[in-house]
N, C-alpha and C positions, 0 to 999 in steps of 0.2 A: 486522593486515591483515583487512579486511572481506571477506565473501563476495560473489560477484557479485550484483548486484541494483540496485534504485533507491534512492539515498541522497539525503536532503535536508539541505543545509547551511543553517543559519539565515542569512538575508540580513543582511549587514553585520557579522556576528559573526566576529571573527578572534581566535583564542587558541591556546595550546599544548596545550589539553586534547585528548587523543586522541579523545574522543567527537565532536569537531568536524571531525576529519580524515577524508578519504576516501582510502584507499590500496589499490592493487591490485598484484598481482605482475606482471600484464601487461595490456595494453589495446589497443584499436584506436581511433585518434583521426583523424577526418577533418581534412583540411588547413585547412578554414575552419569552425571550430566555431560561429561566430555564425550561419551560414546553412545549415548542413547537419547533420542529426542522425542520419541512418541510412546504412548501407552497403548498396549494391545487391547483389542475389544474384550478378550477373555479376562484381562485384569480389571477393566472397568466394570464388567459384569460381576466379577468376584467382589470388588470393593463395594458395590451397591447391595449385594446380598449379605455379605459378611464384612462390614466395615472394620471390624476389630481384628480380622485375620491379617497376619503379616505376609504381604505378597512381595516383599523385597527379595532380591536374589539375582543371580547371574541370568542375563537374558540370552536365550539360545535361539538362533535363527531357525525359522521353520521352512526356509526356502532353499536350503542347500542339501545336496546329497553327493554321493561319491562320483556321480557322472558329471556334475555341475551343468546339467542341462535342465531346462525348466519349461513348463507349459505356462505362458503368460496369463492365461485365463484362470489359473489356479493360484496365482500369487496372492497371499492374504494382504489386504490393504487396510490398515487401522483407520477407523472412523476419525480418530484424533488427527491423523495425517491429512485426511481429506478436508476436514474443517480448517486446518492450517492453510492448505492450498487455497481454499475458497476465500479465506480472510485476506491472505496476501494479495490475491487477485482483486478483491474489492478495494483494498487500501491503496495499492500502488498502481493499479491499471484500470480501476473503475469497471471491473468485469467480475461478476459473481458466478458466471457459468463455469462448469467443470472444464478444466484445461484438457485439451485433446492431444493425442500422440500425432506427430507429423514425421515425415521421412527425413529425419535430420540426425546426424551424428555430430557430437560436440566433444572436442578434445579439451579437457580441463588442465590448465598448466599454470605454473608460477613463472613462466618465462625462464630467465636465467637466475632465478633465486635459488635457494638451497633445495636439495633433494629433487633434482630433475635430470634431464638428459643432456649430453654434450650437444653442441650446436649441430654437428653432423648427424647424430642419431635423432635429434628432434626433427630435423629436416626430412630424414628418411621416413620417420613415422607419419609425418604430415603428408608426404607424397604418397605413401601406401594408402592412407585413408582416403585421400582425394581421388585416387584412381579407382579404388574399390567402390566408393560411393557413386562416382560418376557412372561406372559400369552397371550398378544396380538401381539407378534412377533415384538416388538419395542425395541430399545436400550434406556438405561437410563444413564445419566452422571451428575456429579456435577461440577459446575464452581464456584470456589471461587476467585472472582476478585482480591483480595488483594495479592494473591500468583502468579499472572500471569502478563506477559507483555501485553501491549495493543494488539499486534498482536495475542498473544495466546488467549486473551479473545474473540476477533473477530472470530478467527478460531473455537473456541468452540461453537459458536452459528450460524455461517453463513449457516449451512445446517439443523439446528434444526427446527422441525415443531411445537413443543410445548415447551413453556418456563413457568416456574412458580417460584415464590419467594415472600418474604416479601417486602412490600413497602419500597423503598429506592434506593440509587444510583446504587445498583447492577442491577436494572432493566433497566438502560440506555443501556445496551448491547442488549436489545430487538430490537433496531432500526437496528442492523446489521443482524438480522434473515431474512430469505426469506419472500418475500411478500406473504400474505395470510396465514402465519403461525398463531399461536395462543398464546396469553399471558394470564396467570392466575395470578392475583395480589392478595396477601394475606394481610389483614389489621388486626392490633391489635383491640381489642374491643373498640368501640366508636370513631374510627378514619376512615376518608375517604379522598381521594384526587384524582383529575382527571389528574395528571401530566403524568402518563404512559398509559393512555387510548390509545388503538390501537397501542401500541408500539411506543409511542410519536408521533402518527399520521403518522407512516411509512407504514401503510397498513396491519396491523395484525388484526385478530379478537380478541375479548377480553372478559374475565370474571373476576369478582372479588369476593372475599369471606372474610367476617369479622368473626374473632374468637369469640366464644361464652362466654369465661371466662371473667367476669367483674373484673377489679382490684379494690382495695380500692378506693372509690370516692375521687377525688381531692378536697381539702379544699374549693376551690372557687365554686365548682359545686352548692352548696346550694344557693349561692348568685344569681345564674341564674335559680333557681327553678328546678334544675335537667336537664336543657336543655344543652346537650353536645355541640351542634352546637354553641350556643351563648357563652358558656364558652370558647371554643377554638377560636372563632372569635375575642373575646375581650381580651383574656389573652394568651400571648405567653407561659407562664408557664403551663397553662392548656393544650394547644395544644401539647407541647413537652411531657407532662406527658402521654397523651393518645396516642401519636405517639409511645410510648414505647421506647424512646431513652435510658432510664436509667434502663431498666429491660429486662429480657428474657421472652419470651412468651411461654406458655404451650399449647399443643394441647390436646383436649379431643377426645374420640372416635367418638363423633358426628362431630367434626371438620374434622377428618381424613376421615370419610365416605363421607362428603360433598365434600372435596377436591378430593377424589378418583373419585367421580361421574363427577366432572368437567373435570378431566384429561381423563377419559374414553370417555366422550362425545366428547371432542376435537379430540381424536384419531379416533373415529368412523366417525366424520365429515370430517377429513382430509385424511383418507385412500384412498378414490376414486381419490384424486388429486396427489397421490404419485406413480410414475412409477419406479419400481425396479425389 
């Protein structure tokens, strides 16, 4: 039985070798493992006071509002997430100090894997971010998860203040970023999901933006009288189509302007928190 900590199981490797197994005497498991990685302080307190009370249920972000603007000082950061960050730092980097925010924007991408931008749009987004960061005295970098080891991926974001990227598994790395950093999630036209809100609940502030270019309507859309939500809720084919798994997304100038505004606003909000 292993000690509490962060354990990495090799992807795709299944065997009876005990070195590949992760076994604990006890554990706390969220009801929806795919989209929720941390327990809020309120839930921990409730479980301690009333362990028999059922606290399972849909998790609702406390960080979002209609304006999608936030005060970074008021972002709730779960103790669970801070302990996780500390242990990752100890295990992989020999550093038990709290990770700090730095003037860095990181673009999280799958490269030319599924659900990304066309080559031209990808280049446009990078150029915009590079120019904006340079003008505001920040650094900009690109993290393509598929080309890096786990440790390299974590190291690429663990001091980044602002992260952005298209909806997808590449955004999982946001939970390794410093508390009260900022995540900007980009969605293809007609698709939305709350999986990565607040950096998977790790204590980041959050914005999202949906691209304006509408694809050819899915054949089933007319069956639902043009209701995208109902089409995706009742048809997996419809959901996958609008999630853009099978095509590259293109950015318009309007998209770029809106994304630039989100990045600029995040930088301006976070500047007072960064000591350099």
